[in-house]
C-alpha positions in Angstrom: 16.9 -8.4 -3.5 14.5 -9.9 -1.4 10.8 -11.8 -1.7 8.3 -11.8 0.4 4.7 -13.4 0.2 1.5 -12.6 2.6 -1.7 -14.1 3.0 -4.4 -11.1 4.4 -7.2 -12.9 5.7 -10.4 -10.5 5.5 -13.0 -12.5 7.7 -13.1 -10.0 10.1 -15.6 -8.3 7.6 -18.1 -11.0 7.5 -20.7 -11.7 10.2 -19.6 -13.6 13.3 -21.4 -16.6 12.8 -20.0 -17.0 9.2 -16.2 -16.4 9.9 -15.5 -20.0 11.1 -17.0 -21.6 8.2 -15.1 -19.4 5.6 -12.4 -17.7 6.7 -9.5 -20.2 5.5 -11.0 -19.8 2.1 -11.3 -15.6 2.0 -7.8 -13.8 1.6 -6.1 -11.4 -0.2 -2.5 -12.8 -1.2 0.6 -10.7 -1.7 3.8 -11.3 -3.5 6.2 -9.2 -3.6 9.9 -8.8 -5.2 12.0 -6.0 -3.8 15.3 -4.6 -5.7 15.9 -1.6 -4.8 15.2 1.1 -6.5 13.0 -1.7 -7.8 9.7 -3.5 -6.7 7.2 -5.5 -7.9 3.9 -6.7 -6.2 1.4 -8.4 -7.3 -2.2 -9.2 -5.5 -4.7 -11.8 -6.3 -8.0 -12.7 -4.2 -9.2 -16.0 -3.3 -12.8 -15.2 -3.5 -12.5 -13.5 -7.1 -9.6 -15.8 -9.2 -9.7 -14.0 -12.0 -8.7 -10.5 -10.9 -5.3 -9.9 -10.2 -3.2 -6.7 -9.4 0.5 -5.6 -10.4 2.5 -2.7 -9.0 5.9 -2.2 -10.6 7.7 0.8 -9.0 10.9 2.6 -9.4 12.4 5.3 -7.4 14.3 8.0 -8.8 16.0 11.2 -7.2 14.1 13.8 -8.9 11.1 15.4 -8.7 9.0 13.7 -11.1 10.4 14.4 -14.3 11.4 11.0 -15.8 8.9 10.6 -19.0 9.9 6.5 -18.9 11.2 5.5 -15.5 9.9 1.9 -15.7 11.8 1.6 -19.6 8.1 0.5 -21.0 7.8 -0.8 -24.4 5.6 1.6 -26.9 2.5 -0.8 -26.4 2.5 0.0 -22.4 3.3 3.5 -23.5 0.5 3.9 -26.1 -2.5 2.2 -23.3 -0.3 4.4 -20.5 -2.7 7.4 -18.4 -0.2 9.2 -16.2 -1.5 10.2 -12.7 0.3 12.9 -10.3 0.3 12.3 -6.9 0.8 15.7 -4.4 1.7 14.1 -1.1 1.3 17.7 0.5 -1.8 19.0 -1.3 -3.9 16.0 -2.5 -6.8 15.2 -0.5 -7.1 12.6 1.6 -10.1 10.8 2.9 -11.1 12.6 6.1 -11.8 9.3 8.1 -7.8 8.5 7.5 -6.4 12.4 8.0 -4.3 13.1 11.0 -2.7 16.6 11.8 0.5 14.5 12.6 0.8 13.0 9.1 0.0 16.2 7.2 3.0 17.1 5.3 2.0 21.1 4.8 2.7 20.7 8.9 5.6 18.0 9.7 8.9 19.1 10.5 11.6 16.6 11.0 13.2 16.5 14.1 16.4 14.8 12.6 16.8 15.8 9.1 15.4 19.0 9.3 12.7 18.6 6.1 9.9 19.5 6.1 7.1 21.5 5.9 5.9 21.3 2.3 4.4 24.1 1.6 3.7 25.9 -1.5 2.1 24.3 -4.5 5.8 24.0 -6.4 7.6 22.4 -3.4 8.9 19.3 -5.5 11.1 21.8 -7.7 12.4 24.2 -5.0 13.1 21.2 -2.1 16.4 19.5 -2.0 17.0 16.6 -2.1 13.2 15.6 -3.3 12.4 11.7 -4.5 10.2 10.4 -6.8 7.8 6.9 -6.8 7.2 6.2 -10.0 4.7 3.2 -10.2 2.7 1.0 -13.3 -0.4 0.1 -11.9 -1.9 -2.8 -14.0 -5.4 -3.8 -13.1 -6.8 -7.3 -14.8 -10.3 -8.7 -14.0 -11.9 -11.5 -16.7 -15.3 -11.5 -14.8 -17.6 -10.9 -17.7 -20.3 -7.9 -16.9 -18.6 -6.2 -13.8 -15.1 -6.4 -14.7 -14.8 -3.0 -16.1 -16.4 -1.4 -13.0 -13.7 -3.8 -10.7 -10.8 -2.6 -12.5 -12.1 1.5 -12.4 -12.9 0.7 -8.6 -9.6 -0.9 -7.9 -7.8 2.1 -9.6 -9.4 4.8 -7.5 -8.5 2.6 -4.4 -5.3 2.1 -4.7 -4.6 5.9 -5.7 -5.9 6.5 -2.3 -3.7 4.1 -0.5 -0.8 5.2 -2.4 -1.4 8.9 -1.3 -2.0 7.6 2.5 0.9 5.5 2.0 3.4 7.9 1.1 2.4 10.8 3.5 3.1 8.4 6.1 6.5 7.6 4.6 7.2 11.0 4.8 6.3 12.3 8.2 7.4 8.9 9.8 10.9 9.8 8.6 12.4 10.4 12.0 11.2 6.7 13.0 13.2 5.1 9.8 16.0 7.8 9.0 19.4 6.2 9.7 18.1 2.6 9.5 20.5 -0.1 8.2 19.4 -2.9 6.5 19.5 -5.2 9.5 17.7 -2.7 11.5 15.1 -2.6 8.4 14.7 -6.6 8.2 14.5 -6.4 12.1 11.7 -4.7 12.1 9.6 -5.9 9.3 10.2 -9.5 11.5 8.9 -7.6 14.3 6.0 -5.9 12.8 5.0 -9.4 10.9 5.3 -11.0 14.3 3.1 -8.6 16.2 0.6 -8.7 12.9 0.2 -12.8 13.0 -0.3 -12.4 17.0 -3.3 -9.6 16.6 -4.7 -12.1 13.6 -4.4 -15.4 15.9 -6.0 -13.1 18.8 -8.9 -12.1 16.5 -9.2 -15.7 15.9 -9.3 -16.8 19.0 -11.7 -14.2 20.2 -14.3 -15.0 17.3 -14.1 -19.1 18.2 -14.9 -17.9 21.6 -18.1 -15.7 20.8 -19.4 -18.3 18.1 -19.1 -20.9 20.7 -20.6 -19.0 23.5 -23.5 -18.1 21.5 -24.3 -21.8 20.5 -24.2 -22.4 24.1 -27.1 -19.8 24.3 
């Protein structure tokens, strides 16, 4: 398997004048364990220490017919709420919509898969894979815990819908990759992201300095 740890800084969302003061303290930490067909990802926030998100995943070659793919115990099953995400027909936020990432329009040139048409595409197409996920959210901040957990669940659903639509519509970019190819791709993207982050920090510092001189 593989373990990765990322720190996602969110200072770009703050007013320019405040970024140098707090940028090192405001971040989301992501820890991920990947041992296909299973993954476990945990998120925590530096600015909300009592708020955590844990996502357990399992991938199976079926259209979503497994009742307990993650082998949950009876206590967790009793609390579980099941949601089905249809990457073809569930409505996506209009701001994120792109025709080239619409599964109802896309057809893979490498595999011939797609477009995903008809409400029962999961039962009629082969091969098909389902990503089973258990999302556990905990927030022990008195007074706002329930609100934050509800808001997080809604946001995560949108992220999963968007991400899995992209995974299908980008199939021609990753189909046929070896594990070495995947690792190289991940490393390249990580380096690109780090370069962009550093460039933004440098730009922010220069902008802040100029303002002080004026």
